[in-house]
C-alpha positions as CSV (number, residue, x, y, z in Angstrom):
1,M,0.0,0.0,0.0
2,P,1.6,3.3,-1.1
3,P,2.2,5.9,1.6
4,R,-0.3,8.7,2.0
5,P,0.9,12.1,0.7
6,N,1.6,14.7,3.4
7,L,0.0,17.9,2.2
8,V,1.7,20.0,4.8
9,S,5.2,19.1,3.5
10,V,4.1,19.7,-0.1
11,F,2.9,23.2,0.6
12,R,6.0,24.0,2.6
13,A,8.2,23.2,-0.4
14,L,6.3,25.8,-2.5
15,S,7.9,29.2,-2.6
16,I,5.3,32.0,-2.9
17,R,6.9,35.3,-4.0
18,P,4.2,38.0,-4.2
19,G,5.1,40.7,-6.6
20,S,3.8,44.2,-7.0
21,L,0.9,44.9,-9.3
22,A,2.8,47.6,-11.0
23,A,5.5,45.2,-12.1
24,R,3.0,42.8,-13.7
25,R,1.0,45.6,-15.3
26,P,1.5,46.3,-19.1
27,P,3.1,49.6,-20.0
28,A,0.0,50.8,-21.8
29,A,-2.1,50.1,-18.7
30,T,0.3,52.0,-16.5
31,A,0.1,55.1,-18.9
32,C,-3.7,54.9,-18.8
33,I,-3.8,54.7,-15.0
34,A,-1.3,57.6,-14.7
35,A,-3.4,59.7,-17.1
36,A,-6.5,58.9,-15.0
37,A,-4.6,59.9,-11.8
38,Q,-3.6,63.2,-13.3
39,G,-7.2,63.9,-14.4
40,G,-8.4,63.1,-11.0
41,A,-5.9,65.3,-9.3
42,R,-6.9,68.2,-11.6
43,R,-10.5,67.8,-10.6
44,G,-9.7,67.7,-6.9
45,F,-10.2,63.9,-6.5
46,A,-7.9,61.7,-4.5
47,T,-4.7,60.5,-6.3
48,E,-4.4,57.2,-4.4
49,M,-4.8,54.2,-6.6
50,D,-6.5,52.2,-3.9
51,D,-9.4,54.7,-3.9
52,T,-11.0,53.6,-7.2
53,K,-14.4,55.0,-6.3
54,E,-13.4,58.4,-7.7
55,I,-12.4,57.1,-11.2
56,S,-15.0,57.4,-13.9
57,E,-16.6,54.4,-15.4
58,T,-14.9,55.0,-18.8
59,L,-11.4,54.9,-17.3
60,R,-12.3,51.8,-15.3
61,A,-13.5,50.0,-18.4
62,K,-10.2,50.9,-20.1
63,M,-8.2,49.5,-17.2
64,N,-10.2,46.3,-17.3
65,A,-9.6,46.0,-21.0
66,Y,-5.9,46.4,-20.6
67,M,-5.7,44.0,-17.7
68,S,-7.6,41.3,-19.6
69,D,-6.0,38.7,-21.8
70,D,-8.2,39.5,-24.8
71,P,-6.4,42.0,-27.0
72,S,-9.4,42.6,-29.2
73,G,-11.1,45.0,-26.8
74,K,-7.9,47.0,-25.9
75,P,-8.0,50.6,-27.2
76,S,-4.9,52.0,-28.8
77,L,-3.1,54.8,-27.1
78,D,-0.7,55.3,-30.0
79,G,-3.3,55.3,-32.8
80,P,-3.8,57.9,-35.5
81,S,-5.2,61.2,-34.5
82,E,-8.5,62.6,-35.7
83,N,-6.8,64.8,-38.2
84,E,-4.9,61.8,-39.7
85,L,-8.2,59.9,-39.9
86,A,-9.9,62.8,-41.7
87,L,-7.1,63.1,-44.2
88,K,-7.2,59.4,-44.9
89,Q,-10.9,59.6,-45.6
90,L,-10.4,62.5,-47.9
91,E,-7.7,60.6,-49.8
92,L,-10.0,57.6,-50.2
93,A,-12.8,59.8,-51.4
94,A,-10.4,61.3,-54.0
95,Y,-9.7,57.8,-55.4
96,G,-13.4,57.1,-55.7
97,V,-13.6,54.7,-52.7
98,Q,-16.2,55.1,-50.0
99,P,-14.2,56.1,-46.9
100,W,-16.8,54.6,-44.5
101,D,-17.1,51.2,-46.2
102,V,-16.0,48.4,-43.9
103,E,-15.1,46.1,-46.8
104,T,-12.5,48.6,-48.2
105,E,-10.7,49.1,-44.9
106,G,-7.0,49.0,-45.6
107,V,-7.5,49.0,-49.4
108,K,-6.4,52.2,-51.3
109,F,-8.0,51.6,-54.7
110,G,-10.9,49.4,-53.9
111,I,-11.1,45.6,-53.9
112,P,-10.7,44.2,-57.5
113,Q,-13.3,41.8,-58.8
114,R,-12.7,38.8,-61.0
115,A,-14.2,38.9,-64.5
116,A,-16.1,35.7,-63.8
117,A,-17.6,37.1,-60.7
118,A,-18.5,40.4,-62.3
119,T,-19.9,38.8,-65.5
120,P,-21.6,35.4,-64.8
121,G,-20.9,32.8,-67.5
122,V,-17.5,34.3,-68.5
123,S,-14.5,31.9,-68.1
124,H,-10.9,33.0,-67.6
125,K,-10.0,30.7,-70.5
126,K,-11.9,33.0,-72.9
127,R,-10.3,36.2,-71.7
128,Y,-8.5,36.9,-75.1
129,D,-10.0,38.0,-78.3
130,P,-11.1,35.0,-80.4
131,V,-9.0,36.1,-83.4
132,V,-5.9,36.6,-81.3
133,E,-6.4,33.3,-79.6
134,Q,-6.9,31.4,-82.8
135,M,-3.8,33.0,-84.5
136,T,-1.7,32.3,-81.4
137,K,-2.6,28.6,-81.6
138,L,-1.6,28.6,-85.3
139,L,1.7,30.2,-84.4
140,M,2.4,27.5,-81.8
141,R,5.0,24.9,-82.7
142,D,5.8,21.7,-80.7
143,G,3.2,22.6,-78.0
144,K,5.1,25.7,-76.9
145,L,2.1,28.0,-76.2
146,A,4.1,30.5,-74.1
147,K,6.5,31.1,-77.0
148,A,3.5,31.6,-79.3
149,Q,1.9,34.0,-77.0
150,R,5.2,36.0,-76.7
151,D,5.4,36.1,-80.5
152,M,1.8,37.3,-80.8
153,A,2.6,40.0,-78.3
154,M,5.5,41.2,-80.4
155,I,3.4,41.2,-83.5
156,L,0.7,43.3,-81.9
157,N,3.4,45.7,-80.5
158,Y,4.9,46.0,-84.0
159,L,1.5,46.9,-85.4
160,R,0.9,49.4,-82.7
161,S,4.2,51.2,-83.1
162,S,4.3,51.1,-86.9
163,P,3.2,54.2,-89.0
164,P,-0.2,54.2,-90.6
165,P,-0.4,52.0,-93.7
166,K,-1.2,53.3,-97.2
167,V,-4.3,51.4,-98.4
168,N,-4.3,50.4,-102.1
169,P,-7.7,51.3,-103.7
170,A,-7.3,48.5,-106.2
171,R,-7.4,46.0,-103.3
172,P,-10.0,47.4,-100.9
173,L,-10.4,46.1,-97.4
174,L,-13.6,45.0,-95.8
175,P,-16.6,47.4,-96.0
176,G,-16.9,49.5,-92.8
177,A,-13.2,49.4,-92.1
178,P,-11.9,52.4,-90.1
179,P,-9.5,54.9,-91.7
180,A,-5.9,53.8,-92.1
181,Y,-4.6,56.3,-89.6
182,Q,-6.7,54.8,-86.9
183,L,-5.5,51.2,-87.3
184,P,-2.3,51.5,-85.2
185,L,-4.4,52.6,-82.3
186,D,-6.1,49.2,-82.1
187,P,-3.6,46.4,-83.1
188,V,-6.2,43.7,-82.5
189,L,-8.5,45.3,-85.1
190,Y,-5.5,45.8,-87.3
191,L,-4.8,42.1,-87.3
192,T,-8.4,41.1,-87.7
193,L,-9.0,43.4,-90.6
194,A,-5.9,42.1,-92.4
195,I,-6.9,38.5,-92.0
196,D,-10.6,38.9,-92.8
197,S,-9.8,41.0,-95.9
198,V,-7.7,38.2,-97.6
199,A,-9.7,35.3,-96.2
200,P,-11.3,33.3,-99.0
201,L,-15.1,32.7,-99.0
202,I,-14.9,29.3,-100.5
203,R,-12.6,26.3,-101.0
204,I,-12.5,23.9,-103.9
205,R,-13.1,20.3,-103.1
206,G,-12.8,17.5,-105.6
207,Y,-15.1,14.5,-105.4
208,K,-13.3,11.5,-107.0
209,G,-15.4,9.5,-109.5
210,L,-18.5,11.7,-109.0
211,A,-18.5,12.9,-112.6
212,G,-18.5,9.3,-114.0
213,G,-15.8,7.3,-115.6
214,G,-13.4,7.9,-112.7
215,K,-13.3,11.6,-113.3
216,S,-13.4,13.9,-110.2
217,L,-15.9,16.7,-109.9
218,D,-14.6,20.0,-108.3
219,L,-17.2,21.8,-106.3
220,P,-17.0,25.1,-104.4
221,I,-17.6,24.7,-100.7
222,P,-18.4,27.7,-98.5
223,L,-16.3,28.2,-95.4
224,M,-17.2,29.4,-91.9
225,A,-15.5,32.4,-90.2
226,R,-12.9,30.4,-88.3
227,Q,-12.1,28.2,-91.4
228,R,-11.6,31.3,-93.5
229,R,-9.2,32.9,-91.0
230,R,-7.3,29.7,-90.7
231,V,-6.7,29.5,-94.4
232,A,-5.8,33.2,-94.7
233,F,-3.3,33.0,-91.8
234,G,-1.8,29.8,-93.2
235,W,-1.1,31.7,-96.5
236,I,0.5,34.5,-94.6
237,L,2.8,32.0,-92.7
238,D,3.7,30.3,-96.0
239,V,4.8,33.6,-97.5
240,V,6.8,34.5,-94.3
241,N,8.6,31.1,-94.3
242,K,9.6,31.5,-97.9
243,K,11.2,34.9,-97.4
244,P,14.9,35.1,-96.4
245,S,15.6,35.8,-92.8
246,K,17.1,39.2,-91.9
247,G,19.1,37.9,-89.0
248,S,18.9,35.8,-85.9
249,G,17.0,36.5,-82.7
250,R,13.7,35.8,-81.0
251,T,12.1,38.9,-82.5
252,M,12.9,38.2,-86.2
253,F,10.0,35.8,-86.9
254,P,7.3,37.9,-85.2
255,H,8.6,41.0,-87.0
256,R,8.4,39.2,-90.4
257,V,4.9,38.2,-89.7
258,A,3.9,41.7,-88.7
259,E,5.6,43.1,-91.8
260,E,3.6,40.7,-94.0
261,I,0.3,41.8,-92.2
262,V,1.2,45.4,-93.0
263,A,1.8,44.4,-96.6
264,V,-1.6,42.8,-96.7
265,I,-3.3,46.0,-95.6
266,E,-1.3,48.0,-98.2
267,G,-2.1,45.5,-101.0
268,R,1.6,44.5,-101.6
269,S,1.3,40.9,-100.4
270,S,1.0,37.9,-102.7
271,V,-1.7,36.5,-100.5
272,W,-4.2,38.6,-102.5
273,D,-3.3,36.7,-105.7
274,K,-4.0,33.4,-103.9
275,R,-7.4,34.6,-102.8
276,Q,-8.3,35.9,-106.3
277,Q,-7.2,32.5,-107.8
278,V,-9.4,30.5,-105.4
279,H,-12.4,32.8,-106.2
280,K,-11.8,32.4,-110.0
281,Q,-11.8,28.6,-109.6
282,G,-15.0,28.8,-107.6
283,T,-16.6,30.9,-110.4
284,V,-15.6,28.3,-113.0
285,N,-16.7,25.3,-111.0
286,R,-20.0,26.7,-109.8
287,A,-21.7,25.2,-112.8
288,N,-20.9,21.7,-111.4
289,L,-23.4,22.4,-108.6
290,G,-26.2,21.5,-111.1
291,H,-24.6,18.2,-112.0
292,S,-27.0,15.2,-111.8
293,A,-24.6,13.3,-109.6
294,V,-24.6,16.1,-107.1
295,Q,-28.4,16.1,-106.9
296,R,-28.5,12.3,-106.8
297,F,-26.0,11.7,-104.1
298,K,-26.9,14.9,-102.2
299,V,-23.3,16.1,-101.9
300,M,-24.2,19.7,-101.0
């Protein structure tokens, strides 16, 4: 049976060292109590700290807040003054932010909103212009999308910084196009106008054996908008790849593409001849649409 503990010997071993309340009091609480004592002395009240009956309820609440372990209710003695708060509110109002809005506390220019949150149904994957996104994918080689995006950024920067083009009246652009001097202000519109102006409306497809006797029958097939732009930009890239390089560097290829786009707008590019040739073939082969085999097999 274990021996019973002797409580008297246990309490004798404890050393109790009572310390002063001022030594354990936080510095901020000491300053608050000193200010309360000075205020009481000015009003003729007793300055002894033991006589707490003369201290107002507000100062007593402050003391309790400082002595408590919860820092949330502690007021700040070193906080900004009223003039500083007023100047901060005026500065927020100058930036167009409501100075008394609780949500914008600590934010200078307001809380930014995501595009998806501001516009329901909009995905971050569709944040680029559809023409720019499609042309970027056509520029991509070996799956290097970051390099293609960097090249597209250089192309748009070249179009933005280039002088206004001189449009050839013999090769007009799309109807409703802005004046030439406004094109560098919007490089995305510059690129879109150049591609859509040389994009073919049709393509020639040959149906083998449809004409009888093993002969193929060529028919003009209309193209959708994305198909037309894909064919037009493919022509532009073919012309760029056939031109001799002007040097080495990561900017040479984007600059050659941008120069060819400017040549398309000015009517100097050979892409216009390809477009005209496809349209001529479509005009010649449109009579094949009335062929009996087309109506019989319902090709179109």
